[in-house]
PAZA-234592 format. One record per residue (C-alpha): residue number from 1; residue in three letters; z, x, y. Coordinates in nm, 4 decimals. Example, Ala and Ser with C-alpha at 12.3 -4.5 7.8 and 13.67 -1.06 7.14 Angstrom:
// PAZA-234592
    i   aa        zz        xx        yy
    1  Ala    0.7800    1.2300   -0.4500
    2  Ser    0.7140    1.3670   -0.1060
This chain:
// PAZA-234592
    i   aa        zz        xx        yy
    1  Met   -2.2364  -20.7299    4.4740
    2  Leu   -1.9387  -20.4950    4.4871
    3  Lys   -2.1331  -20.2641    4.7194
    4  Lys   -2.2076  -20.5528    4.9607
    5  Leu   -1.8428  -20.6593    4.9572
    6  Phe   -1.7368  -20.3013    5.0354
    7  Ile   -1.9792  -20.2874    5.3307
    8  Val   -1.8532  -20.6207    5.4695
    9  Ile   -1.4869  -20.5179    5.4388
   10  Thr   -1.5556  -20.1749    5.5890
   11  Thr   -1.7409  -20.3356    5.8819
   12  Leu   -1.4534  -20.5777    5.9471
   13  Ile   -1.1975  -20.2977    5.9381
   14  Leu   -1.4080  -20.0886    6.1734
   15  Cys   -1.4488  -20.3807    6.4173
   16  Cys   -1.0741  -20.4432    6.4166
   17  Phe   -1.0087  -20.0727    6.4719
   18  Leu   -1.2524  -20.0498    6.7643
   19  Thr   -1.1012  -20.3597    6.9233
   20  Ser   -0.7485  -20.2231    6.9009
   21  Cys   -0.8604  -19.8832    7.0304
   22  Gly   -0.9617  -20.0322    7.3655
   23  Leu   -1.3389  -20.0430    7.3421
   24  Glu   -1.3378  -20.4114    7.4354
   25  Arg   -1.2446  -20.5066    7.7891
   26  Asp   -0.8771  -20.5927    7.8396
   27  Lys   -0.8671  -20.8838    8.0879
   28  Asn   -0.4943  -20.8303    8.1536
   29  Ala   -0.5714  -20.4709    8.2468
   30  Asp   -0.8322  -20.5945    8.4956
   31  Glu   -0.5711  -20.8124    8.6667
   32  Ile   -0.3316  -20.5197    8.6914
   33  Leu   -0.5691  -20.2371    8.7780
   34  Leu   -0.8686  -20.3553    8.9804
   35  Gly   -0.8488  -20.3211    9.3561
   36  Ser   -0.6948  -20.1094    9.6289
   37  Trp   -0.3862  -19.8911    9.5901
   38  Gln   -0.1752  -19.6938    9.8418
   39  Asp    0.0502  -19.3948    9.7749
   40  Gly    0.3953  -19.5017    9.8904
   41  Val    0.5316  -19.1462    9.8969
   42  Ser    0.2865  -18.9639   10.1260
   43  Met    0.1225  -19.2686   10.2857
   44  Arg   -0.1879  -19.0441   10.3070
   45  Ala   -0.3535  -19.1234    9.9749
   46  Ser   -0.5440  -19.4381    9.8869
   47  Met   -0.7251  -19.5347    9.5695
   48  Glu   -0.9911  -19.7828    9.4621
   49  Ile   -1.0280  -19.8897    9.1009
   50  Thr   -1.3464  -20.0714    9.0055
   51  Glu   -1.4918  -20.1932    8.6785
   52  Gly   -1.6843  -19.9819    8.4378
   53  Lys   -1.7916  -20.0531    8.0807
   54  Gly   -1.5527  -20.1469    7.8029
   55  Asn   -1.2078  -20.0283    7.9012
   56  Ala   -1.3430  -19.7597    8.1347
   57  Tyr   -1.2712  -19.7836    8.5071
   58  Lys   -1.4197  -19.5978    8.8023
   59  Ile   -1.1503  -19.4478    9.0248
   60  Ile   -1.1850  -19.2926    9.3701
   61  Val   -0.8828  -19.1335    9.5389
   62  His   -0.8836  -19.0307    9.9067
   63  Trp   -0.6259  -18.8004   10.0637
   64  Ala   -0.6393  -18.7936   10.4440
   65  Gly   -0.6037  -18.4418   10.5802
   66  Ser   -0.6748  -18.5291   10.9422
   67  Ala   -0.9096  -18.7427   11.1476
   68  Phe   -1.1902  -18.5001   11.0579
   69  Asp   -1.1321  -18.4173   10.6921
   70  Tyr   -1.0176  -18.5617   10.3620
   71  Ser   -1.0167  -18.4803    9.9926
   72  Glu   -1.1829  -18.7088    9.7422
   73  Trp   -1.1360  -18.7291    9.3657
   74  Thr   -1.3778  -18.9372    9.1578
   75  Met   -1.3314  -19.0040    8.7892
   76  Thr   -1.3902  -19.2459    8.5060
   77  Ala   -1.0712  -19.3304    8.3196
   78  Val   -1.0238  -19.5132    7.9913
   79  Tyr   -0.7402  -19.7659    7.9710
   80  Ser   -0.5193  -19.7821    7.6629
   81  Asp   -0.1540  -19.8808    7.6271
   82  Arg   -0.0701  -19.8857    8.0028
   83  Thr   -0.2369  -19.5465    8.0582
   84  Leu   -0.5635  -19.4509    8.2285
   85  Ser   -0.6848  -19.1142    8.0925
   86  Tyr   -0.9699  -18.9085    8.2376
   87  Ser   -1.1444  -18.5764    8.1766
   88  Asp   -1.4363  -18.5933    8.4207
   89  Cys   -1.2627  -18.5668    8.7586
   90  Glu   -1.4593  -18.4160    9.0449
   91  Cys   -1.2721  -18.3066    9.3577
   92  Lys   -1.4432  -18.2510    9.6932
   93  Glu   -1.3300  -18.1665   10.0436
   94  Ile   -1.5201  -18.3664   10.3036
   95  Thr   -1.5246  -18.2495   10.6644
   96  Tyr   -1.6825  -18.3909   10.9788
   97  Ser   -1.7815  -18.1605   11.2641
   98  Asp   -1.7289  -18.2440   11.6306
   99  Asn   -2.0816  -18.3877   11.6459
  100  Gly   -2.0205  -18.6079   11.3384
  101  Glu   -2.2056  -18.4032   11.0765
  102  Lys   -2.0617  -18.4456   10.7297
  103  Ser   -2.0182  -18.1500   10.4951
  104  Glu   -1.8897  -18.1505   10.1385
  105  Lys   -1.7365  -17.8662    9.9408
  106  Leu   -1.6947  -17.9008    9.5642
  107  Ile   -1.3457  -17.7835    9.4641
  108  Tyr   -1.3662  -17.8463    9.0900
  109  Glu   -1.5299  -18.0528    8.8156
  110  Lys   -1.4110  -18.1787    8.4770
  111  Gly   -1.0500  -18.2175    8.5840
  112  Glu   -0.8148  -18.3949    8.3429
  113  Gly   -0.5146  -18.6190    8.3888
  114  Val   -0.3630  -18.9648    8.3542
  115  Phe   -0.2389  -19.2604    8.5536
  116  Glu    0.0661  -19.4216    8.3892
  117  Tyr    0.1350  -19.7876    8.4732
  118  Ala    0.5051  -19.8803    8.4922
  119  Asp    0.7096  -20.1262    8.6988
  120  Gly    0.4059  -20.2320    8.9045
  121  Phe    0.3117  -19.8758    9.0054
  122  Leu    0.0508  -19.6248    8.8911
  123  Tyr    0.1944  -19.2744    8.8580
  124  Trp   -0.0755  -19.0072    8.8925
  125  Leu   -0.0218  -18.7052    8.6702
  126  Asp   -0.3148  -18.4723    8.7368
  127  Gly   -0.3556  -18.1873    8.4888
  128  Thr   -0.5664  -17.9770    8.7255
  129  Glu   -0.3443  -18.0191    9.0335
  130  Pro    0.0011  -18.1156    8.9007
  131  Glu    0.1557  -18.0892    9.2482
  132  Leu   -0.0241  -18.4077    9.3602
  133  Gly    0.2274  -18.6488    9.2049
  134  Cys    0.1242  -18.9694    9.3821
  135  Ile    0.2893  -19.3055    9.3129
  136  Phe    0.0400  -19.5804    9.3895
  137  Glu    0.1279  -19.9395    9.4741
  138  His   -0.1307  -20.2178    9.4393
  139  Ile   -0.2210  -20.3550    9.7824
  140  Gly   -0.5074  -20.5928    9.7021
  141  Lys   -0.8288  -20.6702    9.5273
  142  Thr   -1.1402  -20.4745    9.6167
  143  Val   -1.3690  -20.6927    9.8261
  144  Gly   -1.6885  -20.4865    9.8226
  145  Asp   -1.8374  -20.1604    9.7057
  146  Asn   -1.7021  -19.9771   10.0093
  147  Gly   -1.3484  -20.1071    9.9999
  148  Gly   -1.4349  -20.4312   10.1742
  149  Phe   -1.5148  -20.2840   10.5156
  150  Asp   -1.8462  -20.4718   10.5413
  151  Asp   -1.6648  -20.7968   10.4684
  152  Met   -1.4091  -20.7228   10.7404
  153  Lys   -1.6552  -20.6425   11.0191
  154  Asp   -1.6769  -21.0047   11.1332
  155  Asp   -1.3025  -20.9981   11.2005
  156  Phe   -1.3501  -20.7325   11.4675
  157  Thr   -1.5730  -20.7988   11.7639
  158  Gly   -1.8019  -20.5172   11.8704
  159  Val   -1.6763  -20.2634   11.6195
  160  Trp   -1.9707  -20.2639   11.3767
């Protein structure tokens, strides 16, 4: 009997611990984080945050270099206490040739860093490229898997 009681109490403590450690989805975090973000400093970086599992979120950051190239960071970050932490960042440079051919160059994998949420902004502190220093402002909810562009095509005649 004492053994069963110990197992029940241990299970309850473990469940409470896992809940407080962010393994259950935080609905308030969803309201704050999900959607499109724009870097207000450079005006060249944009970010999409989409749902993952538990308190993990998929993040894609684009930095426009020119009309023919951009950098892209993809990562999965775990949310806890107003911070998104990641250790799986992959950075690529994407370039388009004059004839429209796309080429990708892997810059690094397994990059680490955090996004800190404060005063309505996400501050990007990248451990691999600390000079990035973007300050993202939420600009809207994500409409589709590709940033909502398919949903917008009906608003423009003859574009798509």
